[in-house]
Every structure is written in C-alpha cells, then in structure tokens.
Phi, psi and omega in degrees: 000323180295337177276333184290321182296311176300324180298318178298317181299317179296318181299315180294321179297315179296317180299314180296321180296318179296317180296316180295320178297322178297320179296316179299317180296318179298318178296319179295318179298319181292322176297319178294321179294321178294320178296321178293321178298316179296322178297315180293325179299333180258345176279316181268151172288129173253121173247139179243126188290348186199107175233123187271032178304316184304314182291323177299316179293324181297313183287344174271007181058049185302132173222141178279081180235170179299327180294332182246024185298338179285347181256124002257042180279302178210121184203156175265011180265145173064196186253350187229134161203174185298312185298313180291324178297318179296318179299320183274351180083018180281122187248332185215074176283123175290116178286121183278114174274081188275126179243108181304152183299338181300331181290343177291325182262326183271344181088169178089013183297315182296316181296321179294316178300317179299322181295323177290319178299315179301318181296315180294322178295333180288337184293309176296331177295324179279328183233066184293344178274357184235322186234157174207139173292144177226138178235001178214158174299325180298320178296320178298314181299316180296319181288329175299318179296333178275356181080017182266154171267123179277146178237077170290161183233140173233139182264119181267104183105121179279007181306323181296344173294337182055226179246029184238108182301333180297339180289342175296308178296325179301313182286332173297317179295333179281354176107008180283127183256340170214157174231122170284118194303324177212183178230248189276345182228156171302141176234197184287350184260317187193180177271149178262150176293338181272348186255130181268001183294321182054058183303318186246353190055042181129231177276145170281165174305318177294322179299324177298321177291324179298315179300315179297320181290326175295319174301317184292323185266350176093032175252128179294139176273124180254122184259010169296147178079345185277159176290163180301317181296322177298316181306309184292326178291324176299316181294331177291330187266316187294144175248016173223162178297156178242171176236156163245098195292336179202071178228158177237198188261126185290341181300333179269350182223066185308133178087353181267093187296341180297332175270168185260134176277174187295323179296322177293321178298319178294318179295321178297319178296317178298325177287340183093007186278186184222134170261129181251115192292129178278139183269350183300136182303326177300327181277346190258327189214107182296322181293318179296318179296322178298317179298312181298322178294319179298321179291325177296317178295318180300317179295318180298317179294323180294319177296318179294319180300322180266005179053050182243140170275132184297342180267355176284166181299313179294322179297317179297321179295318179296315180299316180299316180292320179298316181292329176292319181282335183229070183300142178296141179264143180237153174284188186225165176298330178295325179291324174300317178296327176298318178295319177297314177306312184294316180297322177294319180297319185273315186262331182109157185296338182277005188230027182229138177214196183242132178215073194305321190072027174305142183067006181239347183246013175059219183273061180220015182286147186286156174300128181096350178220048185283341176200183189287358177278354194248015175304324178303331178297322178288319178298320177302316180295321178293320176298318180299329181273001174097011178294137176287151183298324178296325178288325176296321177297322177299316181294321183293322183196329190298323180295313180294320179298326178298313179297314181303314180294320180296320179296317179293321180296319179297320180296322179295330180280000000 
C-alpha cells in the first residue's frame, strides 16, 4: 500500500503536467496563428466597402488646420484614423459620401455631396505621404506598393443625382466608384428597406435609367439599403455585377430587410456580385438587438415613472445606475465570421467581402472589431476555422476588385 500512494501521486503529476503542457502548446499555437493573421493583414490588400469618416468629420466642422492636424492621422475619436488603419492593415477604405434623407425634401443634396467629396480630396493634398484618392483597383494596388492608404469613394444615397441623369457621369468624374441607390427613405430612384411607403414598389422609371447609366459610366450599383423588390429589379436591368457594400445575412436577423436573405445571396452570386459583411451588432444578432431594445424601453419607462429628464442631475444618476446594472450587450468577431461562413455557404467564396460601417453604426461594434486596427482579429478567426489564405485574400479585396474591374471594363466598351 505504501508503494501504491506514491504511484498515484506520480501518475497524477504526469497527468497534470501533460494537461498543462497541452494548454501551453495550444496557447502557443494560437499565438502563432495570431501572428500569421497579422502578417496576412499586411501582406494582402484589405478594402472595406463602407467607412463613414466623411460625415463624422463634416458634423465636427472638420478643417485642415494645425489645431486638427491629428485628424485623421492619430486621434481617439471615432473608429478610423491613419495610425489605427496602418496597425490593422486597412489599405482601401471606401469613404462614404453619405447624404441624409432630409436633403431629398429640403434640397441641396448635390451640394452637400460635393462638400464631402471636396473634404476627402483635401486630405491627400494635406498628407500626400499617407493618403491618395483611388478610382480604380489598379490605383489601389499601385498605392499599396508605395505604402499609402487609398481613399476610394462611394456615395451613400442617390439623392444627389436629383432628377438629372447627367449627374451620374458628373459624380463619376468627381471620383465616385459606387452609389448606394437610396438610404433611410424612398427617394427618386427606388424604395428603401427602412421605409414602408413603397413609393415605387421597387425602382422608379427614372431609377431604371439611373442603373443603366451607372453601368454605362462605370459606377458600381450598391444594393445595400434598398427594398427586396428593388434588389430583384436591379438584377433584371444591370448587365454587370453589383455590390451590397455594407449588408449582412438575414438568417441571423429575421425580419430585418436591411440584411440579405438566402435567395438574394444566391441571386447575387448568379449576378457575379459581392456582399460585404456589416460589423454593426444590430446587423449581426437579432436576439441581442431585441434585448438591447427592451432595455432602452425599460430605461425610458423608468425615467417617466420618476418624472425625470435624462439630462437632469437625478436623471443622469438613474441612467448611470441602470446602465451599470444592465450593461449593453455587443456581438463578437466570431459572429462576424459566422456571417461570412453563411454567405460563403450560400453564395460561394467568390462573392463575400468586408463592409464594416465603421463610424456609421455608433456604439454597436462587436467585441474584437471595435475599430480599424482590429482586422487581424477577424483574419485570425477565419484561419482558426480553416479558411485557406487564398480565400482570405478574396474576402479582403480580390472579390470586390473583380466586380470593380468588370464595371469599369464594361464602361470602357
């Protein structure tokens, strides 16, 4: 018996050592995988279909002065700046020339779009060693070799086209590479996924001409934000692939028309197009969004019950305590990878990209993808799931570049 006890002790010691060694090895393997992900993030061109930096700078009354020299070089504001983009390997963020729906009724949409374009064009002029405007994939590739961040532009909301088809070519000359046909409301082109009015039941007669003119002039058609009927009508008309610059998969958010359902993903693949996955938690997890909405209503009712204004001293204390007791929930980088998995399963590896909506979705970004420095975390997750490096390059940029090149080639002909 005196020999049996030491034997057990030795067995347990060996067992614990093996288990501990396995943990160490697993941790080491994961560190190596993360290092590889960071390497790939800087080896491959990463393009993001939608970054709302222009509107953020606009509402901050952005000026290129010494006082604001840190914007957009290095700042703790927003989700994007040069330093964080370089850290994350972001090479070609499409600058969103976002025009709010209010300009459709109040007027001035074209002038507002021009002001944002002028502002983005001023950034490379001020920082030519860091940024450059890009209007083709070839320009992005050349600028990548120079170590520059390219700033292609996409216009979010076709309202600035107004009712003049000539404005399509005008905005192409100004550097616009895609146009999201509408935004939060039906406009002169088509119906919005957020609007229940259904003004046109899809595309307007003028909208059909706009799609054809975009094909002719070399501007990618972006079907994010449009209603389902608009989406299918666009595919009937266009003779080149389209993009969804910042949409995710509706299977995870039932009833959220802003995301794409499986039938749309299949149709997009048949068209040759690309869906670029949105990182906003609202786009990623319907249950999580439901919980957060319920908590917002609960807080509002609590303020009303106590007859408090949320901006009063007592109101602020109540809000602070409520938020402490009921922290907001966020999605995760793993959930973004789930959307990529699903889109790849339904549409295929050649039809998926990234469209974060950084600076556009407020305080709803997932854990692990809080700003533009964290793309390697997503690549790490894809590597962990067994994605081949060549397929990761397709997701990072090659798929979108293929569509972009096809649209430009068709225009040249």
